[in-house]
Every structure is written in C-alpha cells, then in structure tokens.
N, C-alpha and C positions, 0 to 999 in steps of 0.2 A: 523504436524497432524494443530499446532496453527498455524504454515503460513498459510493453508488452507486456515482455520476458519475464519483469518485477511481479508485475499484478497477473499474471497467470502464476507463476510460481507460488507468489503467497495467497492466491484462491484454490490451487491444491489445498496448498499447507494447511489453509484456514476451514476447510471442508474436511478435511481429514481429523483437524480436532476436534470438528463438528461431531463425527461422527463418532471418535473415541470416548468423547462426553455424554454420548447418550445414553451410555447403559445396554440395558438390556430387547429396548426400544426394537431395535435395529431401522434407526429415526433418525434421521441430524439435530443436532443440536443451533438450532439457526441463528440461535441470539449469541452461540457463543463464536459459529462463524462468521457470521455479518460482525459482530462484533473486533474481533483480528483481525477483516478485514480489511475496516474502516480506521483502522492504526494504521494496516501498511498504507493505503490511498491518505490518508494524511501526513504519513513518513514520505510519500513519493510527495504529494503537493506542496511540503516544508525544500524539501531538495529542491524544487526547481524555483522553485518561490525565491529561495537563497541563490541558486545559483544566475538567475535573472538580475536578484539584485546586483549580484558581483558584478557583471558585466556590465549593469549600466554606470556604476561607479566607477570603471577604468575607462569611459570614454571619452573620447578629447574633443576639448572644451570647443574646437575651432578658432582659436585664437593663431 
C-alpha cells in the first residue's frame, strides 16, 4: 500500500512538473515528467532492495 501511495504521489508531482515546464504549448513535457518519475521508481526500488538486504542479514543461522 505504501509503494502505491508513494508512486501515485510522485506520479502526480512529476506530471505537474512536466505541465509547468512545457511552457505555452499547453502540453506535457514527457521527458521531464518521465525522468522525474524514473528517479522516484529508482529510489523506491533501492529502498526495497536495501530493506530486503537488511532483513536477510538478520536471519538466524539455524544453529
């Protein structure tokens, strides 16, 4: 649920930035919007990867 909320928030934020950066065209600057959303995806992926790595390192050795 948290992942969905974070990605929805950054999706709206990046789309808004794309609209604002488009200028007088009244169109979306998809390069900026996609780039910002890509950064959000990479950040969330890194967060999940680090969280899983920490969880694996704390597993019991089974002794």
